[in-house]
C-alpha positions as CSV (number, residue, x, y, z in Angstrom):
1,X,-18.9,9.6,-74.9
2,X,-17.0,9.9,-71.7
3,X,-15.6,13.4,-70.8
4,X,-12.2,14.3,-70.7
5,X,-9.9,13.5,-67.9
6,X,-7.0,15.5,-67.3
7,X,-4.5,13.7,-65.5
8,X,-7.1,10.7,-65.3
9,X,-6.7,7.4,-66.5
10,X,-10.2,5.1,-66.9
11,X,-9.7,1.1,-65.9
12,X,-11.8,-1.2,-68.4
13,X,-13.2,-3.8,-66.8
14,X,-11.1,-7.6,-66.9
15,X,-11.6,-9.6,-69.8
16,X,-12.4,-12.3,-67.2
17,X,-15.0,-10.3,-65.7
18,X,-18.0,-11.8,-67.2
19,X,-17.3,-15.3,-65.6
20,X,-18.1,-13.5,-61.6
21,X,-21.6,-14.0,-60.8
22,X,-23.6,-11.5,-62.3
23,X,-26.4,-9.6,-59.3
24,X,-30.1,-9.7,-59.4
25,X,-30.6,-7.1,-62.5
26,X,-33.8,-5.7,-59.4
27,X,-31.6,-5.3,-56.7
28,X,-28.8,-3.6,-58.9
29,X,-31.3,-1.0,-59.8
30,X,-32.9,-0.4,-56.4
31,X,-29.4,-0.2,-54.8
32,X,-28.6,2.6,-57.2
33,X,-31.7,4.1,-57.0
34,X,-30.9,4.3,-53.4
35,X,-27.7,5.1,-53.7
36,X,-28.4,8.4,-56.2
37,X,-31.8,9.4,-54.0
38,X,-30.4,8.7,-50.2
39,X,-27.0,10.0,-50.3
40,X,-26.1,12.0,-53.4
41,X,-27.3,15.5,-52.0
42,X,-25.7,15.1,-48.5
43,X,-22.7,13.5,-50.8
44,X,-22.1,16.3,-53.1
45,X,-23.1,19.7,-50.3
46,X,-20.2,18.3,-48.0
47,X,-17.3,21.2,-47.7
48,X,-14.6,17.9,-46.9
49,X,-14.5,14.4,-47.9
50,X,-13.6,11.8,-44.9
51,X,-11.9,8.9,-45.5
52,X,-12.0,7.8,-41.8
53,X,-13.0,3.7,-42.0
54,X,-17.0,2.8,-41.1
55,X,-18.2,2.7,-37.9
56,X,-19.5,-0.7,-36.7
57,X,-22.7,0.0,-34.2
58,X,-23.3,-1.6,-31.5
59,X,-24.1,-5.3,-31.2
60,X,-27.5,-6.6,-31.8
61,X,-27.7,-9.4,-29.1
62,X,-27.7,-8.0,-26.0
63,X,-24.6,-9.2,-23.6
64,X,-25.1,-12.1,-21.2
65,X,-25.3,-10.7,-18.1
66,X,-27.8,-7.5,-19.4
67,X,-30.6,-8.8,-16.6
68,X,-28.0,-9.2,-13.7
69,X,-28.2,-7.2,-10.9
70,X,-26.0,-4.8,-9.9
71,X,-22.7,-5.6,-7.9
72,X,-23.4,-4.3,-4.5
73,X,-19.7,-4.0,-3.6
74,X,-19.7,-1.1,-6.2
75,X,-20.5,2.4,-5.9
76,X,-23.6,4.0,-7.1
77,X,-25.3,0.6,-7.4
78,X,-22.9,-0.5,-10.2
79,X,-21.9,2.4,-11.5
80,X,-18.7,3.9,-11.2
81,X,-17.9,6.6,-8.7
82,X,-18.4,10.4,-9.7
83,X,-15.1,11.2,-8.4
84,X,-12.2,9.3,-8.7
85,X,-10.7,7.1,-6.0
86,X,-7.8,9.6,-5.3
87,X,-10.1,12.7,-4.6
88,X,-12.0,10.8,-1.7
89,X,-9.2,11.6,1.2
90,X,-6.6,14.2,1.8
91,X,-3.6,11.9,1.7
92,X,-5.1,10.7,-1.5
93,X,-5.2,14.3,-3.1
94,X,-2.1,15.2,-1.6
95,X,-0.2,12.2,-3.4
96,X,-1.8,13.0,-6.6
97,X,-0.7,16.3,-6.3
98,X,2.9,15.7,-5.4
99,X,3.0,13.2,-8.1
100,X,1.6,16.2,-10.7
101,X,4.1,18.8,-9.3
102,X,7.1,16.4,-9.5
103,X,6.3,15.0,-12.8
104,X,5.8,18.2,-14.3
105,X,8.8,19.3,-13.0
106,X,11.0,16.8,-14.6
107,X,9.5,17.1,-17.9
108,X,10.1,21.3,-17.9
109,X,13.3,21.1,-16.7
110,X,14.0,18.4,-19.1
111,X,12.7,21.1,-22.2
112,X,14.5,24.3,-20.5
113,X,17.7,22.6,-21.1
114,X,17.2,22.0,-24.8
115,X,15.7,25.3,-25.5
116,X,19.0,26.5,-27.6
117,X,18.6,23.2,-29.6
118,X,15.1,23.4,-30.1
119,X,15.6,27.1,-31.4
120,X,18.1,26.2,-33.8
121,X,15.6,23.5,-35.4
122,X,12.9,25.6,-35.3
123,X,14.6,28.8,-37.5
124,X,15.5,25.9,-39.7
125,X,12.6,24.8,-40.3
126,X,10.7,27.9,-39.9
127,X,11.4,28.9,-43.8
128,X,10.7,25.9,-45.3
129,X,7.2,26.1,-43.2
130,X,6.4,29.4,-44.7
131,X,7.2,27.9,-48.1
132,X,4.8,24.8,-47.7
133,X,2.0,27.0,-46.2
134,X,1.8,28.9,-48.9
135,X,1.5,25.7,-50.9
136,X,-1.0,24.2,-48.6
137,X,-3.4,27.5,-49.2
138,X,-2.8,27.4,-53.1
139,X,-4.1,23.9,-52.7
140,X,-6.7,24.2,-50.0
141,X,-7.7,27.1,-52.8
142,X,-8.2,24.9,-55.3
143,X,-10.0,22.3,-53.7
144,X,-8.0,19.3,-55.3
145,X,-7.1,17.7,-51.7
146,X,-9.5,14.6,-51.4
147,X,-11.7,15.6,-53.9
148,X,-9.0,14.4,-57.1
149,X,-8.5,11.2,-55.1
150,X,-12.8,10.4,-55.0
151,X,-12.5,11.3,-59.0
152,X,-10.0,8.8,-59.8
153,X,-12.0,6.1,-57.9
154,X,-14.6,7.3,-60.2
155,X,-12.8,7.3,-62.9
156,X,-11.9,3.6,-61.7
157,X,-15.3,1.9,-61.5
158,X,-15.7,3.9,-65.4
159,X,-18.7,6.0,-63.8
160,X,-18.5,9.5,-65.8
161,X,-21.6,11.0,-64.1
162,X,-19.9,10.9,-60.7
163,X,-17.2,12.0,-62.1
164,X,-18.8,14.9,-63.4
165,X,-20.5,15.6,-60.3
166,X,-17.4,15.6,-58.3
167,X,-15.8,18.0,-60.7
168,X,-18.7,20.5,-60.1
169,X,-18.0,20.1,-56.4
170,X,-14.5,21.1,-56.8
171,X,-15.4,23.9,-59.3
172,X,-18.1,25.2,-56.7
173,X,-15.2,25.1,-53.6
174,X,-12.4,26.9,-55.5
175,X,-14.7,29.8,-56.5
176,X,-15.3,31.0,-53.4
177,X,-12.3,29.7,-51.7
178,X,-9.9,31.8,-54.4
179,X,-12.5,34.8,-54.2
180,X,-11.9,34.8,-50.3
181,X,-8.1,34.4,-51.1
182,X,-8.6,37.5,-53.2
183,X,-10.7,39.7,-51.0
184,X,-7.9,39.1,-47.9
185,X,-4.9,40.1,-50.6
186,X,-6.8,43.0,-51.6
187,X,-7.7,44.2,-47.8
188,X,-4.1,43.6,-46.8
189,X,-2.4,45.2,-49.8
190,X,-4.8,48.2,-49.2
191,X,-3.8,48.3,-45.6
192,X,-0.4,48.7,-46.1
193,X,-0.4,52.1,-47.2
194,X,-2.7,53.1,-44.7
195,X,-0.4,52.3,-41.9
196,X,3.1,53.8,-43.5
197,X,0.4,56.9,-44.0
198,X,-0.5,57.0,-40.5
199,X,3.2,56.7,-39.5
200,X,1.5,53.3,-36.9
201,X,4.7,52.7,-34.5
202,X,4.6,49.3,-33.2
203,X,6.4,48.4,-30.2
204,X,9.4,45.8,-30.6
205,X,8.4,43.4,-27.9
206,X,5.1,43.1,-29.7
207,X,7.0,42.4,-33.2
208,X,8.6,40.0,-31.5
209,X,5.8,38.4,-29.9
210,X,4.2,37.6,-33.2
211,X,7.7,36.3,-34.2
212,X,7.8,34.1,-31.3
213,X,3.9,33.3,-31.9
214,X,4.8,32.7,-35.8
215,X,8.1,30.7,-35.8
216,X,7.3,27.7,-34.1
217,X,3.9,27.0,-36.5
218,X,6.1,27.6,-39.3
219,X,8.6,24.8,-38.2
220,X,6.3,22.8,-37.3
221,X,4.8,22.6,-41.2
222,X,8.1,22.5,-42.4
223,X,10.0,19.6,-40.5
224,X,9.6,16.5,-41.8
225,X,6.8,13.9,-39.8
226,X,9.8,11.8,-38.9
227,X,12.4,14.5,-37.3
228,X,10.1,16.6,-34.4
229,X,11.6,19.3,-33.2
230,X,11.4,18.8,-29.3
231,X,12.9,15.7,-27.8
232,X,10.9,12.9,-26.4
233,X,11.3,12.4,-22.3
234,X,12.1,8.3,-22.3
235,X,15.2,8.7,-20.5
236,X,13.8,9.7,-17.5
237,X,12.4,7.7,-14.4
238,X,8.7,8.2,-15.4
239,X,6.1,5.2,-14.8
240,X,4.8,3.1,-17.5
241,X,1.1,3.2,-17.3
242,X,-0.4,-0.2,-16.0
243,X,-2.7,-1.8,-18.8
244,X,-4.8,-4.7,-19.3
245,X,-2.5,-6.6,-21.3
246,X,0.4,-6.2,-18.6
247,X,-1.7,-7.4,-16.0
248,X,-2.7,-10.4,-17.9
249,X,1.1,-11.2,-18.8
250,X,2.2,-10.7,-15.2
251,X,-0.8,-13.0,-14.2
252,X,0.3,-15.7,-16.8
253,X,4.1,-15.6,-15.5
254,X,2.7,-16.5,-11.6
255,X,2.5,-20.0,-13.0
256,X,-1.0,-20.7,-11.4
257,X,-1.8,-23.5,-13.5
258,X,-5.6,-22.6,-13.3
259,X,-4.7,-19.4,-14.8
260,X,-2.8,-20.7,-17.7
261,X,-5.4,-23.3,-18.9
262,X,-8.2,-21.0,-18.3
263,X,-6.6,-18.2,-20.6
264,X,-5.8,-20.6,-23.2
265,X,-9.3,-22.1,-23.9
266,X,-10.9,-18.4,-23.5
267,X,-8.5,-15.1,-23.9
268,X,-11.3,-12.9,-21.8
269,X,-11.0,-15.5,-18.8
270,X,-9.2,-12.7,-17.0
271,X,-11.4,-9.6,-16.9
272,X,-11.5,-6.1,-15.1
273,X,-14.9,-5.0,-14.1
274,X,-13.5,-1.6,-13.6
275,X,-11.3,0.7,-15.4
276,X,-7.4,0.7,-14.0
277,X,-7.2,4.2,-12.6
278,X,-5.0,6.6,-10.6
279,X,-5.2,5.5,-7.3
280,X,-2.6,8.1,-4.7
281,X,0.7,7.7,-6.2
282,X,0.1,4.7,-8.7
283,X,-2.8,2.7,-10.8
284,X,-5.0,0.2,-9.7
285,X,-6.7,-2.4,-11.4
286,X,-9.2,-4.9,-10.2
287,X,-9.1,-8.2,-11.9
288,X,-11.3,-11.3,-11.7
289,X,-9.4,-14.2,-12.0
290,X,-10.7,-17.4,-13.9
291,X,-12.7,-19.5,-12.2
292,X,-11.6,-21.0,-9.3
293,X,-8.8,-19.0,-9.0
294,X,-8.7,-17.0,-5.6
295,X,-7.0,-13.8,-5.4
296,X,-5.3,-15.1,-2.4
297,X,-3.4,-17.6,-4.5
298,X,-1.6,-14.8,-6.7
299,X,-0.8,-12.7,-3.5
300,X,1.1,-15.5,-2.4
301,X,3.3,-15.5,-5.5
302,X,4.0,-11.8,-5.4
303,X,7.3,-12.1,-6.5
304,X,6.6,-14.1,-9.9
305,X,3.7,-11.1,-10.4
306,X,6.8,-8.4,-10.1
307,X,8.9,-10.6,-12.8
308,X,6.6,-10.7,-14.9
309,X,6.0,-7.0,-14.8
310,X,9.8,-6.0,-14.7
311,X,9.2,-4.0,-11.6
312,X,10.7,-4.0,-7.9
313,X,8.9,-5.9,-5.5
314,X,7.9,-3.3,-3.5
315,X,6.3,-1.6,-5.9
316,X,3.8,-4.4,-6.6
317,X,1.3,-4.5,-4.3
318,X,-1.8,-7.4,-5.0
319,X,-4.1,-7.9,-2.4
320,X,-7.8,-9.7,-2.2
321,X,-10.2,-7.4,-3.2
322,X,-14.2,-7.1,-1.7
323,X,-16.8,-8.5,-4.0
324,X,-16.1,-12.5,-4.1
325,X,-12.6,-14.3,-3.6
326,X,-11.3,-14.2,-7.4
327,X,-11.2,-10.8,-7.3
328,X,-7.7,-9.4,-6.8
329,X,-7.0,-5.5,-6.4
330,X,-3.6,-4.9,-7.8
331,X,-2.2,-2.0,-7.0
332,X,1.1,-0.8,-9.2
333,X,3.3,2.1,-7.6
334,X,5.0,5.3,-9.8
335,X,7.9,4.0,-7.9
336,X,9.1,1.4,-5.4
337,X,8.0,2.1,-1.8
338,X,11.4,1.6,-0.3
339,X,12.1,5.2,-2.3
340,X,8.9,7.7,-1.5
341,X,9.3,9.8,1.2
342,X,7.4,8.6,4.2
343,X,4.4,12.5,5.0
344,X,5.2,14.0,8.5
345,X,3.3,12.1,11.2
346,X,-0.6,13.9,11.7
347,X,0.4,14.9,15.2
348,X,3.6,16.1,15.5
349,X,2.8,20.2,15.6
350,X,-0.2,19.6,17.4
351,X,-3.4,17.9,18.5
352,X,-3.9,15.0,21.3
353,X,-4.9,11.7,21.2
354,X,-8.0,9.7,22.9
355,X,-7.0,6.0,23.3
356,X,-10.7,5.0,22.8
357,X,-10.7,5.8,19.3
358,X,-8.1,5.5,15.9
359,X,-5.4,7.9,15.6
360,X,-2.9,7.8,12.8
361,X,-0.3,5.4,13.0
362,X,0.8,4.0,9.8
363,X,0.7,4.8,5.9
364,X,0.3,2.4,2.8
365,X,2.0,2.2,-0.4
366,X,-0.5,4.4,-1.5
367,X,0.3,7.1,0.9
368,X,-3.0,6.6,2.9
369,X,-3.3,7.1,6.6
370,X,-4.1,4.5,8.7
371,X,-5.5,4.7,11.9
372,X,-5.8,2.3,14.6
373,X,-6.6,2.5,18.5
374,X,-4.7,1.4,21.6
375,X,-7.5,0.5,24.3
376,X,-8.4,-3.3,24.1
377,X,-5.5,-4.0,22.1
378,X,-2.4,-5.5,23.0
379,X,0.7,-5.0,20.3
380,X,3.4,-7.7,19.2
381,X,6.1,-5.9,16.8
382,X,9.0,-8.2,15.6
383,X,11.5,-7.9,13.2
384,X,15.7,-8.4,12.9
385,X,17.7,-5.4,13.9
386,X,17.5,-2.3,11.7
387,X,14.1,-3.1,10.2
388,X,12.4,-0.3,12.4
389,X,11.2,-1.6,15.8
390,X,12.2,0.8,18.2
391,X,10.5,3.7,16.0
392,X,7.1,2.6,15.9
393,X,7.0,1.2,19.2
394,X,8.3,4.6,20.5
395,X,5.7,6.1,18.1
396,X,2.9,4.1,19.9
397,X,4.2,5.3,23.0
398,X,4.1,9.0,21.8
399,X,0.8,8.5,20.9
400,X,-0.3,7.4,24.8
401,X,1.2,10.2,25.9
402,X,-0.6,12.5,24.1
403,X,-3.9,11.0,26.1
404,X,-3.2,12.9,29.7
405,X,-5.3,10.0,31.5
406,X,-3.3,7.2,30.4
407,X,-0.7,6.2,32.6
408,X,2.6,4.7,31.1
409,X,5.2,2.3,32.5
410,X,8.2,0.8,30.3
411,X,11.3,-1.0,30.1
412,X,14.2,-1.2,27.6
413,X,16.6,-3.6,27.8
414,X,18.7,-2.2,24.8
415,X,20.4,-0.2,27.1
416,X,20.7,2.8,24.6
417,X,18.2,5.0,25.5
418,X,16.0,5.1,23.0
419,X,12.9,5.7,24.8
420,X,15.1,8.2,27.4
421,X,12.5,11.2,25.4
422,X,9.6,9.7,27.1
423,X,10.3,9.0,31.1
424,X,9.0,12.6,32.1
425,X,5.5,11.3,31.8
426,X,6.4,7.6,32.6
427,X,5.4,6.4,36.1
428,X,7.9,4.1,35.9
429,X,10.8,3.7,33.4
430,X,14.2,1.6,33.5
431,X,16.8,1.2,31.0
432,X,19.6,-1.7,30.5
433,X,20.4,-5.6,30.1
434,X,21.3,-6.1,34.0
435,X,19.7,-8.2,36.5
436,X,18.7,-5.5,38.2
437,X,16.5,-3.8,35.5
438,X,15.3,-7.1,34.2
439,X,14.0,-8.0,37.8
440,X,12.2,-5.0,38.3
441,X,10.6,-5.4,34.5
442,X,9.9,-9.1,35.9
443,X,8.1,-7.1,39.2
444,X,5.9,-5.2,37.2
445,X,4.6,-7.7,35.1
446,X,3.9,-10.0,38.3
447,X,2.7,-6.4,40.0
448,X,0.0,-6.2,36.7
449,X,-1.2,-9.4,37.1
450,X,-1.5,-10.8,40.9
451,X,-2.3,-7.0,42.2
452,X,-3.4,-4.2,39.5
453,X,-5.6,-6.4,37.1
454,X,-7.3,-8.0,40.1
455,X,-8.1,-4.7,41.5
456,X,-9.3,-3.4,38.0
457,X,-11.3,-6.5,37.8
458,X,-13.3,-5.9,41.0
459,X,-13.8,-2.4,40.4
460,X,-15.2,-3.4,37.1
461,X,-17.8,-5.5,38.9
462,X,-18.9,-2.4,41.1
463,X,-19.2,-0.6,38.4
464,X,-20.9,-2.7,36.4
465,X,-23.7,-3.4,39.4
466,X,-23.9,0.6,39.0
467,X,-24.9,0.2,35.4
468,X,-21.3,2.3,34.5
469,X,-19.9,-1.0,33.1
470,X,-22.9,-2.5,30.8
471,X,-20.3,-4.6,28.7
472,X,-18.0,-5.8,31.7
473,X,-15.2,-3.3,30.9
474,X,-13.9,0.1,30.6
475,X,-15.2,2.5,29.4
476,X,-14.2,6.2,28.5
477,X,-16.1,7.9,30.8
478,X,-14.6,5.3,33.5
479,X,-11.4,5.9,32.0
480,X,-12.3,10.0,33.0
481,X,-13.9,9.3,36.1
482,X,-11.3,11.3,39.0
483,X,-10.7,7.8,41.6
484,X,-11.8,5.6,39.6
485,X,-8.8,3.4,38.9
486,X,-9.8,2.9,35.5
487,X,-7.2,5.2,34.0
488,X,-5.5,3.4,30.7
489,X,-2.2,1.3,31.8
490,X,-0.2,1.4,28.9
491,X,3.2,-0.7,29.6
492,X,5.9,-0.8,26.9
493,X,8.8,-3.9,26.8
494,X,12.0,-3.1,24.1
495,X,13.5,-5.9,23.1
496,X,11.5,-8.0,25.6
497,X,13.5,-11.5,24.2
498,X,16.3,-10.1,26.9
499,X,13.3,-10.4,29.5
500,X,11.7,-13.8,28.4
501,X,15.2,-15.5,27.8
502,X,16.5,-14.5,31.1
503,X,17.4,-17.8,33.4
504,X,16.0,-16.2,36.5
505,X,12.9,-14.7,35.4
506,X,11.9,-15.7,32.2
507,X,9.9,-18.4,32.6
508,X,7.6,-16.9,35.0
509,X,7.5,-13.4,32.9
510,X,6.3,-15.3,30.0
511,X,3.8,-17.2,31.5
512,X,2.3,-14.2,33.4
513,X,2.7,-11.6,30.0
514,X,0.1,-14.2,28.5
515,X,-2.1,-14.1,31.9
516,X,-2.2,-10.0,31.2
517,X,-2.6,-10.0,27.9
518,X,-5.6,-12.1,28.0
519,X,-7.3,-10.3,31.0
520,X,-5.9,-6.9,31.1
521,X,-7.4,-6.0,27.5
522,X,-10.9,-5.6,28.8
523,X,-9.2,-3.4,32.2
524,X,-7.7,-1.0,29.8
525,X,-3.9,-2.6,30.2
526,X,-2.6,-2.2,27.2
527,X,0.8,-4.3,26.4
528,X,3.1,-3.1,23.9
529,X,5.7,-5.5,22.9
530,X,8.8,-5.6,20.4
531,X,11.5,-8.1,19.6
532,X,14.3,-9.2,17.2
533,X,14.2,-12.6,18.2
534,X,10.6,-14.4,17.1
535,X,11.0,-18.0,18.0
536,X,9.5,-20.3,20.3
537,X,12.6,-19.8,23.2
538,X,12.5,-16.2,23.5
539,X,8.8,-15.3,22.3
540,X,6.0,-17.9,24.2
541,X,3.6,-18.9,21.6
542,X,1.0,-18.2,24.0
543,X,2.0,-14.7,23.6
544,X,1.7,-14.6,19.6
545,X,-1.7,-16.8,20.2
546,X,-3.7,-14.0,22.1
547,X,-2.2,-10.9,20.9
548,X,-4.8,-9.2,18.5
549,X,-2.4,-6.5,17.1
550,X,1.2,-7.5,15.3
551,X,3.5,-6.2,13.4
552,X,5.7,-7.9,11.2
553,X,9.0,-5.7,9.8
554,X,11.9,-7.2,8.2
555,X,12.8,-10.9,8.7
556,X,14.6,-13.5,7.3
557,X,12.6,-16.6,6.8
558,X,8.5,-18.2,7.3
559,X,9.3,-19.1,10.3
560,X,9.9,-15.9,12.1
561,X,7.3,-14.7,9.8
562,X,4.5,-16.9,10.9
563,X,6.0,-16.6,14.9
564,X,4.5,-13.0,14.6
565,X,1.5,-12.8,12.2
566,X,-0.1,-16.1,12.7
567,X,0.3,-19.6,11.5
568,X,-0.2,-19.7,7.6
569,X,0.0,-16.2,6.9
570,X,3.8,-17.1,4.8
571,X,1.5,-19.4,2.8
572,X,-1.1,-16.5,2.1
573,X,1.2,-14.3,0.9
574,X,1.5,-11.9,3.9
575,X,5.5,-11.9,3.6
576,X,7.9,-9.5,6.0
577,X,11.1,-11.2,4.0
578,X,10.4,-8.9,1.2
579,X,11.4,-6.1,3.1
580,X,14.9,-5.2,4.0
581,X,16.6,-4.1,7.1
582,X,17.9,-0.5,6.3
583,X,16.5,0.7,3.1
584,X,13.1,-0.5,4.0
585,X,12.9,0.5,7.5
586,X,9.6,0.7,9.3
587,X,7.7,-1.2,6.3
588,X,6.3,-4.4,7.0
589,X,3.0,-6.7,7.4
590,X,0.5,-5.0,9.7
591,X,-2.4,-7.7,11.1
592,X,-5.2,-6.6,13.3
593,X,-5.8,-3.3,11.9
594,X,-8.3,-3.4,8.9
595,X,-7.5,-6.0,6.4
596,X,-3.8,-7.6,7.0
597,X,-1.4,-6.0,4.2
598,X,2.0,-4.0,4.0
599,X,2.3,-0.3,6.1
600,X,4.8,1.6,7.1
601,X,5.0,3.8,10.4
602,X,5.3,7.3,10.8
603,X,8.9,8.4,11.5
604,X,9.1,10.6,14.4
605,X,13.3,11.0,15.3
606,X,14.5,11.8,18.9
607,X,14.3,15.9,18.4
608,X,11.2,15.5,17.5
609,X,10.2,13.0,20.3
610,X,11.1,15.5,22.8
611,X,9.0,18.2,21.2
612,X,5.6,16.0,21.6
613,X,7.0,14.8,25.1
614,X,6.7,18.8,25.5
615,X,3.6,19.0,24.6
616,X,2.7,16.1,26.2
617,X,3.9,17.3,30.0
618,X,1.8,20.4,29.3
619,X,-1.2,18.7,29.4
620,X,-0.4,16.3,31.9
621,X,0.2,19.5,33.9
622,X,-2.7,21.2,33.0
623,X,-5.2,18.1,34.3
624,X,-2.9,17.1,37.2
625,X,-2.1,13.5,35.7
626,X,1.6,14.7,35.6
627,X,4.0,11.5,37.6
628,X,5.2,13.2,40.6
629,X,9.6,12.8,40.6
630,X,9.8,11.0,44.1
631,X,7.7,8.0,42.7
632,X,9.6,5.6,43.8
633,X,9.6,1.6,41.8
634,X,8.0,-1.2,43.7
635,X,10.3,-3.5,45.5
636,X,12.4,-5.9,43.7
637,X,11.1,-9.4,43.6
638,X,13.7,-11.8,45.6
639,X,16.3,-13.5,43.1
640,X,16.6,-17.4,43.0
641,X,18.8,-19.6,41.2
642,X,16.5,-22.2,40.2
643,X,18.7,-24.8,39.5
644,X,20.5,-24.3,42.6
645,X,17.7,-24.8,44.4
646,X,16.7,-28.0,43.0
647,X,20.2,-29.8,43.9
648,X,19.4,-28.5,47.1
649,X,16.2,-30.3,48.2
650,X,16.6,-33.0,45.6
651,X,16.3,-36.4,47.6
652,X,19.2,-38.5,48.5
653,X,19.8,-41.6,46.4
654,X,16.6,-40.9,44.0
655,X,17.7,-40.7,40.4
656,X,14.2,-39.6,38.9
657,X,11.5,-36.9,41.3
658,X,8.2,-36.3,40.1
659,X,7.8,-32.3,39.7
660,X,5.1,-32.1,42.3
661,X,7.4,-33.6,44.9
662,X,10.1,-30.6,43.9
663,X,7.1,-28.2,44.1
664,X,6.9,-29.3,47.8
665,X,10.3,-29.1,48.3
666,X,11.1,-25.7,47.2
667,X,8.1,-23.9,48.6
668,X,9.4,-25.3,51.6
669,X,12.8,-23.5,50.8
670,X,11.6,-20.3,49.5
671,X,8.0,-20.0,50.4
672,X,7.9,-16.3,48.8
673,X,9.3,-17.8,45.7
674,X,8.0,-21.2,44.8
675,X,4.8,-20.4,46.9
676,X,1.7,-22.3,44.7
677,X,4.0,-23.6,42.3
678,X,2.3,-26.7,40.7
679,X,3.9,-29.1,38.2
680,X,3.2,-27.0,34.7
681,X,4.8,-24.0,36.3
682,X,8.0,-26.0,37.2
683,X,8.0,-27.6,33.6
684,X,7.8,-24.0,31.7
685,X,10.4,-22.3,34.4
686,X,13.1,-25.5,33.9
687,X,12.6,-25.1,29.8
688,X,15.3,-22.3,29.3
689,X,17.7,-23.9,31.6
690,X,17.6,-27.3,29.2
691,X,16.4,-29.4,31.9
692,X,13.9,-31.9,30.0
693,X,10.7,-33.2,31.8
694,X,9.8,-36.7,31.3
695,X,7.2,-39.3,32.5
696,X,8.6,-41.0,35.4
697,X,6.8,-44.0,36.5
698,X,6.6,-45.9,40.4
699,X,4.8,-48.3,42.3
700,X,2.2,-46.2,44.8
701,X,0.6,-48.7,47.1
702,X,1.4,-51.9,44.8
703,X,0.0,-50.0,41.4
704,X,2.0,-48.0,39.0
705,X,2.0,-44.3,38.7
706,X,3.6,-42.5,35.7
707,X,3.4,-38.5,36.3
708,X,5.9,-36.0,35.0
709,X,9.4,-34.9,37.0
710,X,12.9,-34.7,35.7
711,X,16.2,-37.2,36.4
712,X,18.9,-36.4,38.4
713,X,21.2,-36.5,35.4
714,X,19.4,-34.1,33.0
715,X,19.9,-31.3,36.1
716,X,23.4,-32.5,36.7
717,X,24.3,-31.4,33.1
718,X,22.2,-28.5,33.0
719,X,24.1,-27.5,35.8
720,X,27.6,-28.5,34.4
721,X,27.0,-26.1,31.5
722,X,25.8,-23.4,32.7
723,X,28.7,-23.2,35.8
724,X,31.2,-20.8,34.1
725,X,27.9,-18.2,34.1
726,X,26.4,-18.7,37.6
727,X,26.4,-16.0,39.9
728,X,28.7,-15.7,42.8
C-alpha cells in the first residue's frame, strides 16, 4: 500500500506504456542494484540537493595536435606567460593603472550622484526584506527546500521507497535545524534582560553602523528580481570587451572571399591560439586566419574591419603577428587614438642622449614607448600642413642637442622660426624663404658632399688602418675622440621642398643630397628632412629610395603615401590617409624603426623646447663643444640663371643642340658654376624649368649619331613662361 502523501499526487503509467520496448530484466535489475548500493548512502546523507546539469567529462580521443611540437614563437615553449603582457613594461603598467583609475572614478561618480535614489529604494524594500528573511529562515528550518521537489519526482515515478527515504531525510534535517533556531531564540531572550540590567550603553555610531549594514541586506532580500536597487552603468563611455564572436564578425565583413568560404565550410576556420587579453589601454586578439589568408590581406582592409566592429578607424589596429604569415595581431583600444593623451617625453625633465644608442621618440596606440637611433640613419618626414611634421623634426633635433658631441646645422624654409629655440646650439642656422637663405642651404649641402664627407672618408680609412674602425664607419670611441673630426653631424632641413623646387639651386641640391644620404651614413653625417609636398617634382625619387627611416603623417592619397613610405606600402595596409590633420596631429606610419606601424611622436611645445636647450647648453659648456658666437657661415655659392646662360651660349642657327655641347659652352662661361657638368646633370637641372630633353640625331663623319639634347623652341618657351619671375 502506498504511503499517505500530503500534497503529492501519484501518477499512474500511461495506458500505452506496455507498447514501449521493455528493457532487459537482468540489465534493469543490475542498474537498480547499482543505484541503491553505490549511490544511496551518498545521496541521502547530503544536506542539500544540487540541481546543476550533469558535467560532461573530457573527450576520450586526444586532440589532433596532441603530439605537435610547441610553438617556438610563444613564451615558455608554448605555455602562456606567467605575467600578463601589460605588466612587462613601465608604459603598459602606467596605461593599465591609468585606465583602471579612470574607469573606477567614473563608476564611483555615477553611483554617488544616485545615492539619494538608492537610499529611498532601500528604505522601501528593507521592511519587505525583513519579513521575507523570516520566511526564508522558516522554510530552511522545515527542510522543504529542494526535498519537496525530489519527493514529488519520486511520486511521479511511483517510487514509494525513495519517497519514504527522502521524507526521513527531511525529518532529520528539520529536527536539528529547529533545535538550532530554538537555541538561538533562548539565548537571545536571556541576553536581553542581562543587557537591560547592566545598563549597557551602545554608542549612536555603532547603532547607525549596524543599521547601515542591515538595511542593504534586507533591501536586497525584499526587492523584486527584475528591479535592482542600483542602476547599470550603461550610458557612460565604457569599453565593450573584445570577444571572439566580435572578431569573427568583423573579419567576415572585410569581404575577403577566402575567409568567407572557409568559414562557410567550417565555423572554426578562424581560431585563437591565445586568449583575448588586456594589453595596455585595450585588448589584444591573436588570430589564426583560414589557410591561405595572410595577415597583410586583413591589414589592407582595416577600414572594413573597423566598420565590422562599429568602432572608429583609429581605435582598431591590425598588424601581422609573429609565427606565420596567416597569424594576425588585432589590438582594439578602449578609446580612439586621437582622443588619448600622449605621455610626456621621458627626456623632458632630465637625462641625456647618445646618438649611438636608441632613445624614446614615439609611442604606439598601446601607449608603449618606441626607441629609435640617429646614427647611421637618415630621416624623411612627410605630411600635409597641420599633420605635425615640424614638431617631430624639432623633437629629433632636440634629442641630438642632448648629445654634447653632436654638431647641429640646419635651415627652416617656412619663415616662422619654429626652430629658433635650437639656434644657440647650432653651428649654422637659417630661417626664411628668400633666395639668400635657400642659397646658403644649398651651399651647406654642397659643402657636406664635396668637403666634409670626403674628409671624413679619408679619416675613416686612416683609422681603419690603425684598427680603430674595423667596419669602415664611425664608432662611439672615434666620435668621442678629441680632434678626430668624426663627431656626429646632424643636418636638418625643414620644408625641404622649398630648396628642391628652387629654380637655381633645386636640381643640384637634390642630386647632392642623394649622394650625401648614400655616402654620409657610415661617416656620422645624419640628414633630417621634412616636406609637405611629397611628389616627384619636389622630392627627388633618389632620396625617397635611399632614406632608411621614413615617417608618413597625414596625407591625402595613395601616391603621397607611397612616395614617403615606399611603393606598395599603401596596398600592404600601411595607410597614413586614415589620419586627419589637426585632430590626429603627430600620428603617422613609421617605417625603419622596428616593424612598420602606427606611431606618434612625443609632443614638446616651444617653452619646453627652450628648457631642453638650456640643459643642452649646460652640457656643451662643460664638455667644451658649445658653438662659438662668432662662427660665420661659409661663403655663399655664386648664383646663376641656367636658362639665361643657355640662351647666351646657344650656337647660332642651331635649332637643336646636344647636352654635351651645351655643358662645354656653359663651363667656359661660368667655370665656377658649371665646371664638371655632364649631360645627366644638365638634364636634371632642366626638369624644374620644364625644358624637355629628347634624343637628337646628327651625322658625324657621314654616320648617324643620336644623343640627348634640347631644342631651341623648348628653351624659348620655358624662358617666356617664367619671364615675369626673372630676377633683375
